[in-house]
C-alpha positions as CSV (number, residue, x, y, z in Angstrom):
1,X,98.7,-10.4,-9.2
2,X,97.6,-9.2,-5.8
3,X,96.8,-12.8,-4.9
4,X,100.4,-13.9,-5.8
5,X,101.8,-11.0,-3.7
6,X,99.6,-12.1,-0.7
7,X,100.8,-15.7,-1.3
8,X,104.5,-14.6,-1.1
9,X,103.9,-12.4,1.9
10,X,102.1,-15.2,3.8
11,X,104.4,-18.0,2.8
12,X,107.7,-16.3,3.5
13,X,106.6,-14.0,6.3
14,X,107.5,-10.8,4.6
15,X,106.9,-7.3,6.1
16,X,106.7,-8.7,9.6
17,X,103.8,-11.0,8.8
18,X,103.7,-14.4,10.5
19,X,104.4,-17.4,8.2
20,X,101.1,-19.0,7.2
21,X,101.1,-22.4,5.4
22,X,97.5,-21.8,4.3
23,X,98.2,-18.5,2.5
24,X,97.7,-20.1,-0.9
25,X,94.2,-21.6,-0.2
26,X,92.4,-18.7,-1.9
27,X,94.4,-19.2,-5.0
28,X,93.2,-22.7,-5.6
29,X,89.6,-21.9,-6.5
30,X,90.7,-18.9,-8.6
31,X,93.0,-20.9,-10.8
32,X,91.2,-24.2,-10.9
33,X,89.2,-23.7,-14.1
34,X,92.3,-22.6,-16.0
35,X,94.4,-25.4,-14.7
36,X,91.7,-27.9,-15.8
37,X,91.4,-26.4,-19.3
38,X,95.2,-26.4,-19.6
39,X,95.4,-30.0,-18.5
40,X,92.7,-31.1,-21.1
41,X,94.4,-29.3,-24.0
42,X,97.8,-30.7,-23.0
43,X,99.6,-27.7,-21.6
44,X,102.1,-28.6,-18.9
45,X,104.6,-26.7,-16.9
46,X,104.8,-24.5,-13.8
47,X,103.8,-21.4,-15.6
48,X,100.1,-22.2,-16.0
49,X,99.3,-22.4,-12.3
50,X,101.3,-19.3,-11.8
51,X,99.4,-17.3,-14.5
52,X,95.9,-18.7,-13.7
53,X,95.0,-15.9,-11.3
54,X,96.3,-13.4,-13.8
55,X,94.0,-14.8,-16.4
56,X,91.1,-14.1,-14.1
57,X,92.4,-10.6,-13.5
58,X,92.6,-10.0,-17.2
59,X,89.0,-11.1,-17.7
60,X,87.8,-8.9,-14.9
61,X,89.7,-5.9,-16.3
62,X,88.2,-6.6,-19.8
63,X,84.7,-6.7,-18.4
64,X,85.3,-3.5,-16.4
65,X,86.6,-1.6,-19.4
66,X,83.7,-2.8,-21.6
């Protein structure tokens, strides 16, 4: 979720930040495995790439709480 917040801040220039067209580059490798899995099982739509970093965050939280 922090990654999505940084994406919005960098893309739209919020909080006085300069607009950066490369602000989403770090989201690509984080969400790629889930996008590939979703593509192979036939899931389509804009929600999968949006939620992919959240899936990673949930896994990390689960590992931390374990």
